[in-house]
N, C-alpha and C positions, 0 to 999 in steps of 0.2 A: 737660560737664554737660547741654547740650541733648540730646545723644544718650541720656543715661541717663535723663532724664525722659521722653523719647519711648518709650524701651523700657518704662519702668515703668507707662506709662499706656496701653500698646497692649493690645487684647484677647488677642493671643497670649500675653501675660504674665499678665494679670489673671485669665483663666479658669482656668488650671491652679492659680493661688495661691489662688483662691477655692475649688477643690475641696480643696486641701490643707489650708487653714484650716478648712473645715467638717468635713473627716475628723478633724482634730486636736480640734475641738471635740466631736464625737461621741464620740471616745475618752476625752476628760478628763471629759466629763459622764457617760459610761457607768461609768467607774472610780469616779466620785464618788457617783452617784445609784442605781446598781443595788443596792448594799449597803443604801441607805435604804429602797428598795422591799422588799428582803428583811426588814428590821427590821420594817416596818409588817405584814408578813404573819407575824411572830413565827417566822422561820425560824432565828434564832440566828446567831452571829457566824461560825461555821464555813461555813454556807451562803452567808453575805454574802461572806466572803473567797474562797470557791470560784467564785463568780459572776465575780469580778474576774479570777481566775486563768484561767477559762475563756474570757472575753472576749480576754485577752492571748494565750492560747494559740492561739485561733482565728485571730487576727491574724497571729501569728508563723509558724504552720505554712502558712497560705495564701498569705502575701505572695510567697514565691519561686515558687510555682506561678502566681500571677497575673502576675508579671513575665515568666515564660517564655511564657505564653499571650499576652501583649502582644507579646513578640519574634517569636512565630510567626504572629501576625495572626489568632488565634482570638478575641481580645477586641479589638474596635474602639474608636475614640476615645469613642464614645457609651456604653461600658460603665462608665465612671467615674461618669457622671451617674447611671446606673441603680443603681450599688452605693451611691451616696450616698442614693438614695431608699430602699434596702434598709436602710440605717442607720436612717432615720426610721421605717420599719415596725418595726425591732426595738425602738425605744422604744415605739411603740404597743402591740406585743404584750406587752412587759414590764410596762406600765401596767395592762393589762386581764386578764393571766392570773395564775394561782397559780405555783407552783414551776416547772411545765412552761413557762409563758410567760416566766418569768425566764431559764430557760435557753435557750429558743429565741431570745429577744431578745439575750441575750449572744453567742450564736453569730452571729446575723445581723449585729449591730453589728461584731463582729471581722472577719467575712467582708467586710463592706463597706469598712472601713478598709484591709483587706489588698488590695482591689482598687484603691481610689482612690489610694493613695500612690504605687505604681510608675507608675499611669497619669498621674498629675500631674507626677511628675519627668520622665517620657518626653516630655510635651507641652512641659514647661519646656526640655529639653535640645534639643529641635527648634526652639524659638523663639529660643534663644540666638544672638546675632550671633558670628561667627567670632572666637575668641580671648577671649570674654567669658562662658565657661560659669560660671566661679567667681563672678563678679559677679552673674550671674543667679540662681544658687542662694542665694547669700548674701542677696540681696534678698527672694527667696522665703521664706527662713527666718523673715523678720519677720512675714510673713502668717500662717505656721503658728503662731507664738508668740501672735499676736493670737487665733487660733481657739482655742488651749490655754487661754487665760485667759477668753476670751470666752464659751465654752460654758457652764461652770458658772455664771458670772455672769448669763447669760440665764435659765438654769433657776432660779437663786436670786431673781432679780427677779420673775419671774411666779409663783415659788413662794411669795411672799408672800400669794397668793390660795390656792393649793394646789399640792401637788407635781404633781398630774395637769395643772394649767394650765402649770406650768413645763416639764415634759417635753413636752407638747403644742406649747408655743411653740417648743422646740427642734426637734422634729419638722417643724413648718411651716417654720422657717428652713432646714433642711437640704434640703427640697423646693424652696424658692425658689432656693437655691444651686445645685441640681442643674439647675434650669431655665436659670438664668443662665450656667452654665458649659458647657452642652452645645454641641458644635461647630456652627457655623451656615454654613460655608463650605467650599469644596473644598480649601483649604489645610489644613483640619482632618481631611479625610477620610482614609481608609486608602489607602495606595499600592498597588503591585503585590500580589496575592494578599492583600489586606486588611491590609497591613502599615502601621504608623504611619509618619509622616513623620520622617526623621532630619535632624539638624543637618548643614549643610556646613562646620562649623568643625573644629577639630583633632581631636575624637573620631571624626570620620567618616574621617579619613585613614588611621587604623590598620585600619579595616574594609576600606578601598580596598586597602591594601597586601596585606592578607591574601587578598583576592580575586584580585588580580594574580598572587600567588605561587601559588595553586591552579590558575590557568589555565595557568601555565608547566609 
């Protein structure tokens, strides 16, 4: 138990979990409140549903590319915090614009979530002690669930004043999370050719074996 408590309270674990929780909060709030913004602009139920589908499609289409760019070193560890800031910008654009602003906001939120999710899990895998990858991911999932429920609650709480206040509070929270989760030391910096750090546990043995086979 002491080693589990130490792992769950370490910055190497908490920062990527914070990224994942914030991204999930942005996704759930976007799905819930973009249609509300569409209704306030009298765009009708079809447009409201299309915005949710657009957000989901942007996240689904871009996420595999983001994962590949992380593997290739084209996206460094700091990209996740920048993508979270982009989610905040997406909500601000959606609040202040008409239909074009809602569309741009949905795409920006989806793209941000698509980048943060593989980045957060990559950092988690790198921080997992050998043989404890499953435990690390399971504990991180609790953080994502908190974000999933916390995002809409935050918007709703401040939304008692106005919806603009609620979404503005969420955008501010996303920016704060981006700042807190940004890498601050060499351990979080990219490795050779800008690559992310990798775990020294069991998942790495497979890549080691593949490298040795190629060298033969």
